[in-house]
N, C-alpha and C positions, 0 to 999 in steps of 0.2 A: 245598697247591694254590696256584696263582697264575691270573691272568686269562688265560693263553694256554690253559687248560682249556675256555674258551669255543669255542675252534675244535676242539679235540680232541672235545669232546662232540657238537658237530654233525657233524664228519666222521664220527663212529660212528652217529649217528642219521640223517643225510640226506647221506652223503658225496658223492653225485653233483651235489648241488644247487650252483649257482653261488654262491660268496661274493663275488666281486669280478670286476667286468668293467671292462677298461680297454683302450682303443685297440684295439678288435676281439679282445681276449684274454679268454676266460674261465677264471677259476681256481675250481675246485670246492672245497668245504670239505676234501675229503680231500687235495686237491693244496696247499691253504693250509697245512694241517697239517703236511704233510711239508716245505714250504718254510720254515715257521717252525722246525721242528726242525733242518733243515739250517743255517739261518742262526744259530740259537743255537749249534750245535756249532762253527761256523767261528768264530764272535765269540770263544768261549771258547779253542778250540784253536789258531787262527792269530793272533789278536790279543790274547790274554790277558786277555779281558775277564770280570770276575767280579763277585761280590757288592759292591754300592756303587759300581762303576765307572761312569763316564759314557761314552756314545758320541753325538758329534753328527752330525747330518745337514743338509746344505745342498742342496736341490733342491725341484722342484715336486711337486705331488700324485702319488703313485704306489702301486702295490701294494707295492713295495719298503720304503716309509716306514711303511706299516701294519703289515708284517710285521716290521720292525725294532722297533717298539712291543712287540709280542708276545714277540719273541726276548728283548729286554731283560728283560721281565718274567719269562720262564722261569729266566732266569739271576740274577734278583734285582739287575740292573744298571738304568742310568737313561737314558732317551733324552733328548739335548738337540735339540729341532727348532729349526732357526735360521730366522729370518725372512729370506728370500731378497731382500727389498726393502732391508735395511740396508746401509750403506755399510761399507766394509772396516774402518775404524777402530771402528765400533761391533761387528763381528764379532770384532775382535782383542780388545775388552775382555771379552766374553761369553766367549771361549775361555779367556783368562787366568783369569777368575772360576771357570769350571766345570772347567777342567783335564780334558778327556776322554782317555779312552784310545785313541780312535780317531775320526777325523772322515771321513764318507762324503759324497761329493759328486758332482753331476751336471757333465757337460761345461762347461755355461754358467757354472760357477763355479770352475772351476780356476784360471785366472789371478788372479781375485780372491783365492782363498785363497793362491796362490803369493805375493801381494803383501804378505801379513801373516804369512806362515809364520814368519819369524825372530823375530816379536814374541810368538808363544804358546808354551806348553808344548810339548813334543816327542811329540804323539801320532801314531799312524800315520795317513797319508793314504791314503785308499782311493778310487779311481776307478770310478765306474760307466762303464765304457768303458775307455779306455787313456790315460795321461798319463805323461810322463816323470818320472821321480823318485817315481811314487806306487805303491801296490800295486792290482793289478786285482781288482775285486770278483768277477767271474766265476772267475778263477783261484784265489782264496781260498775260494770255495764248492767248487770241484772238489777242493781239497785236504782240505777237511773238517775233522773233529776228532771228538772224543768228546762225547757229549750230557752236558753238565755243568749239568743242571737243579738247582734249588734255591731259586728264588724263592718268595716267600710274601706273602699278602695285605697284610701289615704293611709290608712293603719299600716304599721310595720307588721310582717306576718311570719318573717324568719330571720334568724341570725344564724349565718354560716361562717363558721371559723376557717379562715384560710388554710391552706396546706401546710403553711410554715416553711416554704422553700427558702424565704429570706430571714427566718428567724422566728421569733414568737408569734403565734397567730393572732390576726385581729378578727373581732367579731363584726362581719359584714351585715348591715341591716339592710334587708330588702322589703319593701312595702308591697302590699297586693297589686298596687298600679303597676310597679316594677314588673311582676310576674304576669300580668296582662300584657304589657307591651311587649315583653319577652316572646310570650306564647305567639303574638300577632307576628313579630319578627321570624320566628321558626316556622310558622306555618306559610307565610308568604315566601320565604326563601327555598323552603322544601317541599312547596306544593301539597302540604299535609290535608288531608280531608276525612271525613267520617268513614271513607272506604279503606282507609289505611289501618295496618296493624304494625304496632311498635313493638319490638323486642328490647326489653331493658335489662341489662346485665350490669352495666356500671353502678357502682355504689351511689344509692341516692341521698347520702349525707352530703354529697358534692353537688353543686349547681349543674354540672354536666349531666349526670345520671337523672337528676330530677327534673331539670328545666330545658333540655335540647330537644328531647322528643317525648318525654313522659307526660308533663302538665300540658304542653301544647297538643298532644293527641287527645287528652281529655277534654281540652278546650273545643277540639274540632269534632268531638263525638266519635273517635275512633276506639279501637281496641288496644289494650296493653297487656302483653304477657311480660311478667315480671320473674325473673330469676333471683334466688336469695344471694348468690355470690357468683362471681365468673369462674368457670371452668371451661377450657376450650372443648373438651369432647362433648359436655353437656350443652353447651352452646350451639355447637354445629349439628347436635341432635335435635335441638329445638328448632333450629332454622329449617331443618328438614322435616320435622313432623308438624309444628304450628304453622310455617308457611308465612312467617312476617313479611310486610312490604318495606318496612324501614328498620334500620338498626345503626347503633352508634357505637364507635369502638375508639380507642386511643391506640397509639403506635405499639405500645407494648403488648397489648392484647391482640392486636392484628398479628404481630410475629408469631405468638403462640397459636393463633388459628391456622395461619398459613404453613406454618412447618409441622402441624399436627397430621399424623397419619391419615385422618378422615377427610381432610381439607379436599382433596381430589374428588373423593366420592360422594360428597355432600351435595345435594341438589339445592343450588343457591337460586334457582329460577323465579322464586317467588319474590325476591328482593328487587325492588327498583332502585334502591340506593342504599349506601352505606356511609353514614356521616362520620367523618374523621374530625378528631379535636384533641384539645389539652395541651399539645406542644407541637413544635415544628415537626411536620410528618415526612419522614424521608421518602423520596421518589420511589424507591424500591417497593415500598409498602403500598403506594397508590397504584403502581403498575400491577402489582399482583391481583388487585381487584378489577382493574381495566382489562387484564388478561382473561378475567372470567366474565367479560361484557357487563360489569357492574360499575355504575357511576358511583365515584366515592369523592364527594366534595369535602373540603376542608370547611370547619366552622371555627372563627376566631371570637374568643371572649374570656371574661376572667369572671370569678366570683363577683366581683364589684359591678358586672355589667349584666348579671343574672341567668346566663351568661352570653346569649347570642347577640353579637354586635356587628361582626363582619361576616359574610357567607360567600362562597363560591357558587355561582349559578350551575345547575346541573348541566347545562349545555356547554359549559366552559371547562369541564373537568379535564379533557384531553389536551384542549389547547393552551390551557393556563396552569400546566402542571407546577405544583409548588406554591400556588398563590392561595390565599385564603379568602380572596374575593373582593366584594365590594360592601360598602355599608348597609346594613339590614334596613328595612323598612323604616322603622322609626328610631333611627340611630344615625347620628353625623360622626364622621371621623376624619381626622387630618394628621400630618406628620409635620412635627416642629422641631426648630434647632434648639439649642440650649437657652436661647434668649426668648423662646417662645414664637418665634416667627415661622410661618409655614414655610417649608422648603420646596424646591422644584422637584419635578418627577425624576425619578431616578436617583436621588439623593436620599441617604440614610437620615433618620432622625427618630424622634419619640412618637409614638402612636397615641393621639389623644381622642378621646370619645365624648359625645354628649347625646343625651336622649333620656326619655322618661323610664327606661329600662336599667337606668344607674342606681346603685345603692344610695341610701339617705345619708348614713353615716357609719363610722366605726364605733361599735358600741362603747360607751364611756371612754371614749378616745378623741377628745376635741383636737389635741394637737395633730394626731393621724390624719383625721377628717380634713383639717385645714389644709395640710401639706399635700393631700391627694387631689386638691382640685385648684384649678385656675379659673375663678369665675364659676361658669357652668361645665367647664371642660375638665374631664377626669385624666390624670396622668397615668397611663397604664404602666409605665416602667418598661415597657418592650420598644426595642428598635426595629424599625421596618422601612420600607420604601415602597413607592408606588412606580408601576411600568409606564409606559407612554399611554397606554389606555385607561389608566386610573385604576388598575387591579392592585391590591395590597399584598405585600409579601412580609412575614415576620421573620427578621434577620436573627434577632437574639434577644434575651432579656437584658436591659440596660446594664443591670449589676453584674452580668456575666461577660460583658466586653472585655476582652484583654487588650490592655494599652501597652504595645511593645514598642521601645524606642520612639514613641509619639505617635504611632500609628495604631488605629483601631481594628481588632481581629475579632471576627464574629464567630464564636464556636460552631454555629450550626452549619457554616460552610464546610468546615473541617469534618464534622460528624456525619454528613451526607456522603462524603467520600468513604468514610469509614463503614458506613451502613452497607455500601455496596459490597464490601470484603466478605466473602463467604467463610472465610476462617474465623470470623469474629462473631460472637453471640451478642455481645453488648459493647457500646463504646460511649465515652463522653469526653469532651476536651474542657479543660479549665486552665486559668492562669496560675502561674507559681512565681513567687518573688524571683528576681535576678539581679545581681548588682549592677550589671552592665545595661542591660535593657529596661529594668524596672519590674516588668513581667515577661513572661515567655509562655506560650502555648504548650501544654503537654497532654498526651492521648492516654486516659485511663481505658484500659481495654480488658475484655474477658474472652479468652479463646473458645472456640467450640470444642467439644470433649474430645474429638480425635485430631486436632490440629496441632501442628508444631510450629506455627509460623513465629518468627522471631522480630524483634523490634526493628531491625534494619529493613526487612520485607515491608513492615507497616509504613515506615517512613518514605520509602519508595512509591507507595499509592499515591504520593501527592506530587511527584514529580512530573512537570508539564501540565499539571491540572489547576494549580494555585499559584500566585505570586509567593517567591521564596520567603518573604517575610512572614507570610502566614503559616508556613510550615510547622508542625509540632517539632520542638527541640528534644523531646524525649518520649518515651513510651513506658507506661507503667503497668505491668500485667497484675490483674486482681481475680479473686474467684468469684465476686459479684460486684455490681454498683448499687448503692443505696438509693431505693426508690420509695415515693410515698404512694398513697392509696390509689391515686390516679396514673400511676406508672411513670411519673416524672423522675427523672434523676434528681437527688437532692444534691445540688452542687456545694451548698455550703457544709453538707456533712461530708462530702468527699474531700473538700479542701481541709477540714479539720482533721479528717482521718491522715491526709498525707502530712499535714503539719505535725501531727503527733509522732508519725513515724520518723520526721526528720530530727526529733530531739534525742 
């Protein structure tokens, strides 16, 4: 059995029910089952894809991308969903690293891939549409092939390249078993049933967009409405028209929705929850949903955990504001010191995870894989703590901790204060070298368009709210902060920009 059985099962039980809605098109579970079978046969018969082979995809969210995941699962192959925001040299490196049997791409990326085609291994390039020198997706589907199933739960099913906030991306290998346990984690934590309707707008090349709501909803027999890309107006319109019951967002997306002119007038009554994830979520964002009588629980995880690992129960959203919750059903979590010893509640340390939802390895990176684990426990690299009730809080990425005069300063504490300032559109805190203290925290901010706030006013925000040694020692005004596809600030890019400016 493989995870494409989820679709076959629901095709048998509720075949006429809509599995996926996309751009005015409804695809039933029966139709999706047939489409996945045809796609698997085409991949095998026309492109020679078999067990262990990789198939890359470069395009926006679509039913075809979701079906490609399940078709690869049926064959025991691996989907490599490419981040469409990367530059051509970055894609060239990924394709050289994973050596796909085929690359499927949408029209917006034909020229992009043509520019690096000579630099990558020799896969079949397949066009959704028509493009000179490429094979046409629809023609290949019509040509068909024999159904060559054979995938199993222990098979790797996807290689997801990390967002690169710590440098060159790593290919995170997730098995079908990991996707199964992730789905069960998500379903149990968020009470997902076949009566739910998920709206997917996060990019599905990321595990958050693919696996926090989308694949768990399919596992549960629910309906998924997919939008090709995030647009605040279109998303609010979809909520009003399609009436989803669950929706996933990241902080940057939430800010765009909350500040949009249509926010107050959009009927959100169909939503029973809005999942929040990807990075530490400012309280001001959570409160904006609570003010609309919406539960907005945080979900904590990483690419390596598929990603659902720690979740805040729906009933605790208001009482445990800022917490990411407790370990999911099939995941264990603990917080340890630098020697690997578990710390007392209230003390900060590194969050460690263990469970069958974890990744198997980094693709062709034995050293990185070995470094990531201590036995069965995975080093997240995130600093957090537990409160007296055992709820987890993420304080900061381990690498982003500012060590000033021997004291650890966690930027998330400062960024929460900056997020409450109405004069600021964006803000991030990083460490900068200092001759006396080793490092000092510096606030990098973007003013609102109509704001004239000055640095002294921003520094005054911290008076009486944090210990003085934690206060930023300077403010740098910027036109925008560098962010990755999931809306996270790329602090390594920010540091590089500031270092270049100092030269």
